[in-house]
C-alpha positions as CSV (number, residue, x, y, z in Angstrom):
1,M,-0.2,-15.2,-11.2
2,P,0.6,-11.8,-13.1
3,A,4.2,-10.6,-13.2
4,Q,5.7,-7.3,-12.3
5,D,5.2,-6.2,-15.4
6,G,1.5,-6.9,-15.6
7,S,1.8,-10.0,-17.7
8,T,0.4,-13.4,-16.9
9,A,2.2,-16.8,-17.6
10,P,0.3,-17.5,-21.0
11,D,1.5,-14.1,-22.1
12,Q,5.0,-15.0,-21.0
13,A,5.0,-18.4,-22.9
14,R,3.7,-16.6,-26.0
15,E,6.8,-14.1,-25.9
16,R,9.3,-16.7,-25.5
17,H,7.9,-18.7,-28.3
18,L,8.0,-15.7,-30.1
19,Q,11.6,-14.9,-29.2
20,R,12.7,-18.4,-30.4
21,R,11.1,-17.6,-33.6
22,A,13.1,-14.4,-34.1
23,E,16.3,-16.4,-33.1
24,V,15.7,-19.3,-35.7
25,P,17.5,-17.4,-38.9
26,S,20.5,-17.0,-37.0
27,S,20.9,-20.8,-36.7
28,S,22.5,-23.1,-39.3
29,V,19.0,-24.7,-39.7
30,G,17.4,-21.2,-39.7
31,A,19.6,-20.5,-42.6
32,E,18.6,-23.6,-44.5
33,I,14.8,-22.5,-43.8
34,E,15.4,-19.3,-45.1
35,D,17.4,-20.9,-48.4
36,Y,14.3,-23.1,-49.0
37,L,12.0,-20.2,-48.7
38,T,14.2,-18.5,-51.3
39,H,13.9,-21.4,-53.6
40,L,10.2,-21.4,-53.5
41,R,10.0,-17.6,-54.3
42,I,12.5,-17.6,-57.1
43,E,13.1,-20.7,-58.7
44,R,9.4,-22.1,-58.0
45,G,7.6,-18.9,-58.3
46,S,5.2,-19.7,-55.5
47,A,2.6,-17.2,-54.8
48,A,3.0,-14.9,-51.9
49,N,0.2,-16.5,-49.9
50,T,1.9,-19.8,-50.4
51,L,5.1,-18.0,-49.2
52,S,3.7,-16.9,-46.1
53,S,2.0,-19.9,-45.0
54,Y,5.3,-21.8,-45.7
55,R,7.5,-19.4,-43.5
56,N,4.9,-19.4,-40.7
57,D,4.8,-23.3,-40.9
58,L,8.7,-23.5,-41.2
59,L,9.7,-20.9,-38.5
60,R,7.8,-22.8,-36.2
61,Y,9.5,-25.9,-37.0
62,G,12.8,-24.1,-36.6
63,A,12.0,-22.6,-33.3
64,F,11.1,-26.4,-32.3
65,L,14.2,-27.6,-33.5
66,L,16.1,-24.6,-31.7
67,E,14.7,-25.6,-28.5
68,R,15.9,-29.0,-29.0
69,R,19.3,-27.9,-29.7
70,I,19.2,-28.9,-33.4
71,T,22.1,-27.1,-35.0
72,A,22.2,-29.0,-38.2
73,L,20.0,-30.8,-40.5
74,P,21.6,-34.3,-40.3
75,M,20.7,-34.5,-36.7
76,I,16.9,-34.5,-37.6
77,D,15.2,-37.9,-37.6
78,E,11.9,-39.1,-38.1
79,T,10.8,-39.4,-34.4
80,L,11.8,-35.8,-34.1
81,I,9.4,-34.5,-36.6
82,A,6.7,-36.8,-35.1
83,D,7.4,-35.0,-31.9
84,F,6.9,-31.9,-33.3
85,L,3.6,-32.9,-34.8
86,H,2.5,-34.3,-31.4
87,R,3.4,-30.7,-29.9
88,L,1.5,-28.9,-32.2
89,S,-1.7,-30.6,-31.9
90,T,-1.3,-29.6,-28.0
91,G,0.2,-26.4,-28.3
92,D,3.3,-27.4,-25.8
93,D,5.6,-25.9,-28.3
94,G,4.5,-22.4,-26.8
95,G,2.2,-21.9,-30.0
96,S,-1.6,-22.2,-30.5
97,A,-2.8,-25.8,-30.6
98,L,-3.3,-26.7,-34.1
99,S,-6.3,-29.1,-35.7
100,Q,-5.4,-32.2,-37.4
101,R,-6.0,-30.7,-40.7
102,S,-3.8,-27.7,-40.1
103,M,-1.2,-30.0,-38.7
104,A,-1.0,-31.7,-42.0
105,R,-0.8,-28.5,-43.8
106,V,2.5,-28.1,-41.8
107,L,3.8,-31.6,-42.4
108,A,3.4,-30.9,-46.0
109,S,5.5,-27.7,-45.6
110,V,8.2,-29.8,-43.6
111,R,8.3,-32.5,-46.0
112,G,8.8,-30.2,-48.9
113,A,11.7,-28.4,-47.1
114,H,13.3,-31.8,-46.1
115,R,12.8,-33.1,-49.7
116,Y,14.4,-30.1,-51.0
117,W,17.4,-30.5,-48.6
118,A,18.1,-34.1,-49.4
119,G,17.8,-33.3,-53.4
120,E,20.2,-30.4,-52.8
121,G,22.8,-33.0,-50.6
122,R,22.6,-31.3,-47.5
123,T,21.6,-34.5,-46.0
124,T,22.2,-38.0,-47.1
125,H,18.1,-39.2,-46.3
126,D,15.0,-37.3,-46.0
127,P,13.6,-38.2,-42.6
128,A,10.1,-36.5,-43.4
129,K,9.3,-39.0,-46.1
130,H,8.0,-41.6,-44.2
131,V,6.2,-39.5,-41.2
132,A,2.6,-40.2,-41.5
133,A,0.1,-37.4,-42.0
134,P,-2.4,-36.9,-39.1
135,K,-5.7,-38.0,-40.3
136,P,-8.6,-35.9,-39.6
137,R,-11.1,-37.1,-36.9
138,Q,-14.0,-38.6,-38.4
139,S,-16.5,-36.5,-36.6
140,L,-19.8,-38.6,-35.6
141,P,-23.2,-37.4,-36.8
142,K,-25.1,-36.0,-34.3
143,A,-28.8,-37.3,-34.5
144,L,-32.1,-35.8,-32.7
145,S,-34.3,-38.2,-30.5
146,V,-37.2,-39.5,-31.7
147,D,-39.0,-37.1,-29.2
148,E,-37.2,-34.1,-30.4
149,V,-38.0,-35.1,-34.2
150,S,-41.5,-35.3,-33.2
151,R,-41.6,-31.8,-31.6
152,L,-39.9,-30.3,-34.8
153,L,-42.3,-32.1,-37.2
154,D,-45.2,-30.7,-35.1
155,A,-44.0,-27.3,-35.0
156,P,-45.2,-25.6,-38.1
157,S,-48.5,-24.4,-38.6
158,R,-51.3,-26.7,-40.2
159,D,-53.4,-23.7,-40.9
160,T,-51.4,-21.4,-43.4
161,E,-50.0,-22.1,-46.8
162,L,-46.3,-21.4,-45.7
163,G,-46.8,-23.7,-42.6
164,R,-48.3,-26.7,-44.5
165,R,-45.0,-26.1,-46.9
166,D,-42.7,-26.1,-44.2
167,R,-44.4,-29.2,-42.6
168,A,-44.3,-31.1,-45.7
169,L,-40.5,-30.0,-46.2
170,L,-39.4,-31.3,-42.6
171,E,-41.5,-34.3,-42.8
172,F,-40.0,-35.3,-46.5
173,L,-36.5,-34.5,-45.2
174,Y,-36.8,-36.8,-42.1
175,A,-38.7,-39.4,-43.9
176,T,-36.3,-39.9,-46.7
177,G,-33.0,-38.9,-45.4
178,A,-32.5,-36.7,-48.4
179,R,-29.9,-33.8,-48.4
180,I,-31.5,-30.2,-48.6
181,T,-30.1,-29.7,-51.9
182,E,-32.1,-32.7,-53.2
183,A,-35.1,-31.7,-51.5
184,V,-35.5,-27.8,-52.9
185,S,-34.6,-29.4,-56.4
186,L,-37.4,-31.8,-56.6
187,D,-40.4,-31.1,-58.9
188,V,-44.0,-32.3,-58.5
189,D,-43.6,-34.8,-61.3
190,D,-40.7,-36.3,-59.1
191,I,-43.4,-38.0,-56.9
192,H,-44.9,-41.2,-57.8
193,E,-47.9,-43.2,-56.2
194,V,-47.3,-47.1,-56.9
195,R,-50.6,-48.9,-57.7
196,A,-51.4,-52.4,-58.1
197,A,-51.6,-53.5,-61.7
198,P,-52.9,-56.6,-63.4
199,S,-49.2,-57.5,-64.5
200,G,-48.3,-57.9,-61.0
201,L,-45.7,-55.2,-60.8
202,A,-47.0,-54.0,-57.5
203,D,-48.9,-56.2,-55.2
204,A,-50.3,-55.4,-51.9
205,T,-47.5,-54.4,-50.0
206,T,-46.7,-51.9,-52.4
207,D,-50.3,-50.7,-53.3
208,G,-50.6,-47.0,-52.6
209,L,-46.7,-46.4,-51.5
210,V,-45.5,-43.2,-52.3
211,I,-41.9,-43.1,-53.9
212,V,-40.0,-40.3,-55.2
213,R,-37.2,-39.8,-57.5
214,V,-34.3,-37.9,-56.1
215,T,-31.3,-36.7,-58.0
216,G,-28.1,-36.9,-55.9
217,K,-24.4,-36.0,-56.2
218,G,-23.1,-36.4,-60.0
219,D,-26.7,-36.4,-61.3
220,K,-27.3,-40.0,-60.2
221,Q,-31.0,-40.9,-59.4
222,R,-32.5,-43.2,-57.0
223,M,-36.1,-44.0,-56.0
224,V,-36.9,-43.3,-52.4
225,P,-40.0,-44.5,-50.4
226,V,-41.7,-41.9,-48.7
227,G,-43.8,-42.7,-45.4
228,R,-47.3,-42.4,-44.3
229,Y,-46.6,-39.4,-42.2
230,A,-44.7,-37.2,-44.9
231,Q,-47.4,-38.6,-47.5
232,Q,-50.0,-36.9,-45.6
233,A,-48.1,-34.0,-45.0
234,I,-47.1,-33.4,-48.8
235,N,-50.8,-34.2,-50.1
236,D,-52.0,-31.5,-47.6
237,Y,-49.4,-29.0,-49.1
238,L,-50.3,-30.1,-52.5
239,T,-53.9,-29.7,-51.8
240,A,-54.0,-26.5,-49.7
241,G,-51.0,-24.8,-49.5
242,R,-49.0,-25.0,-53.0
243,P,-51.9,-23.7,-55.2
244,G,-51.8,-20.5,-53.1
245,L,-48.5,-20.2,-53.3
246,A,-48.1,-20.7,-56.9
247,A,-50.8,-18.2,-57.8
248,R,-48.5,-15.5,-56.6
249,I,-45.9,-16.0,-59.3
250,G,-48.3,-13.8,-61.3
251,R,-48.2,-13.9,-65.1
252,R,-44.8,-15.8,-65.4
253,A,-44.9,-19.4,-66.1
254,P,-45.7,-21.4,-63.1
255,S,-42.6,-23.1,-61.3
256,P,-42.6,-26.9,-61.7
257,A,-41.1,-27.0,-58.2
258,L,-42.6,-29.1,-55.4
259,F,-41.4,-26.6,-52.7
260,L,-42.3,-23.1,-53.5
261,N,-41.1,-19.7,-51.9
262,K,-43.7,-17.2,-50.8
263,L,-43.4,-15.4,-54.3
264,G,-44.2,-18.8,-55.9
265,G,-40.9,-19.5,-57.3
266,R,-38.6,-22.7,-56.2
267,L,-37.5,-22.6,-52.8
268,S,-33.6,-22.1,-52.2
269,R,-31.4,-23.9,-50.2
270,Q,-30.8,-21.0,-48.0
271,S,-34.7,-20.4,-47.3
272,A,-34.9,-24.0,-46.5
273,W,-32.1,-23.6,-44.1
274,T,-34.0,-20.7,-42.6
275,V,-37.2,-22.9,-42.3
276,L,-35.4,-25.5,-40.3
277,Q,-34.0,-23.2,-37.6
278,T,-37.2,-21.3,-36.9
279,H,-38.9,-24.3,-36.2
280,A,-36.3,-25.9,-34.3
281,A,-36.0,-22.8,-32.0
282,A,-40.0,-23.1,-31.7
283,A,-39.6,-26.8,-30.7
284,E,-37.1,-25.6,-28.0
285,I,-34.4,-28.0,-29.3
286,T,-31.0,-26.8,-27.6
287,Q,-28.7,-28.4,-29.8
288,E,-27.6,-27.1,-33.1
289,V,-29.9,-28.3,-36.0
290,S,-29.0,-28.4,-39.6
291,P,-30.6,-29.9,-42.6
292,H,-28.1,-32.7,-42.3
293,T,-29.3,-33.1,-38.9
294,L,-32.6,-34.5,-40.2
295,R,-30.5,-37.0,-42.6
296,H,-28.3,-38.0,-39.7
297,S,-31.4,-38.7,-37.6
298,C,-33.3,-40.4,-40.5
299,A,-30.4,-42.9,-41.0
300,T,-29.7,-43.4,-37.4
301,H,-33.2,-44.1,-36.4
302,L,-33.5,-46.6,-39.5
303,L,-30.7,-48.7,-38.3
304,E,-31.9,-48.4,-34.6
305,G,-35.0,-50.1,-35.9
306,G,-33.4,-52.7,-37.8
307,A,-33.0,-51.7,-41.1
308,G,-30.3,-53.4,-42.9
309,I,-27.1,-51.3,-43.9
310,R,-27.1,-51.6,-47.5
311,L,-31.1,-50.3,-47.7
312,V,-29.8,-47.2,-45.7
313,Q,-26.9,-46.9,-48.0
314,E,-29.1,-47.2,-50.9
315,M,-31.8,-45.1,-49.7
316,L,-29.4,-41.8,-48.9
317,G,-27.5,-42.4,-52.0
318,H,-24.0,-43.2,-50.6
319,A,-21.5,-44.2,-53.4
320,S,-19.9,-46.8,-50.6
321,V,-21.2,-48.4,-47.7
322,T,-18.1,-47.4,-45.8
323,T,-19.8,-43.9,-45.4
324,T,-23.1,-45.5,-44.2
325,Q,-21.2,-47.4,-41.6
326,I,-20.4,-44.3,-39.8
327,Y,-24.0,-44.5,-38.5
328,T,-23.5,-48.1,-37.1
329,K,-20.7,-46.6,-34.9
330,V,-23.4,-43.9,-33.8
331,T,-26.1,-46.6,-32.9
332,A,-23.3,-48.8,-30.9
333,E,-22.1,-45.8,-28.7
334,A,-25.6,-44.9,-28.0
335,L,-26.1,-48.6,-27.1
336,Q,-23.2,-48.7,-25.0
337,E,-24.2,-45.5,-23.2
338,S,-27.8,-46.7,-22.5
339,Y,-26.2,-50.3,-21.0
340,A,-23.8,-47.9,-18.7
341,T,-26.4,-46.1,-17.5
342,A,-29.3,-49.0,-17.0
343,H,-27.5,-52.1,-16.1
344,P,-26.9,-52.8,-12.4
345,R,-23.5,-54.6,-13.2
346,A,-22.4,-52.1,-15.7
347,R,-19.8,-50.4,-13.6
């Protein structure tokens, strides 16, 4: 309810928070904070932006300590600092709630100050030394449903050069789980078709299989199979789409790129993003869709279909299987949700 002066409760809380901040330098702890900031400025030669960040973080810390009636550094313990971090996450100290990444930055500021105070003999120990930095939440990938993927892949026109290119690009991204940068970096020569040979290097199961050589992070190359639908889309594009686009480059040397832009040059990452956004809107997909969404969808649908996690790791080019394991959590949560909805005794 507005106060007589027209301010609201949040406004009043914010004002009290600012008043507490202004009072900090007059306290003993506030003086110690100012001394540490002076040390950073004069002895450490910290940049202005760095000093500004440290000042904001430590004045918020000082305001919290003042509210707790902490008047001297020896009164601060590890539990108090942990409580400060908790209040940062909720905004209960009167300021805006911080993300875990921002809290980690504030903790770094607090640790630096306490390390300095302990080194200067202002305290006999460093209470911030063993306070754990908050770990950023590992956000789970958002995968499209199989129906949404089908609508997206059917959105591009099959009758125009750019439509054939777009369909080939989207089919490729979903079929291989490639990163968008990996896709636009491909050359036509990176696509190979396995044929049966007398030496037995290929058999009936691999004859006619299309694989692509993908160059990932750290210039590491991997060979990735391409599914039948993506093969058909790429063949259609190579036959009736790419030649027309390649001709638009004029007298310049033709581009070796697999995916070309409307002028015959290599398709850029930004343009590929636009392609996806355009067709996601045409497919009436309501959730936010990025190139990584198709990568997430590929991995999730593979695991849901029974593919081994090591296979998915190799296909996506993950250096560690722990990165791939995030998708197992996605499929487990999807299973749990389906069970809770469908099973008569789930609740």
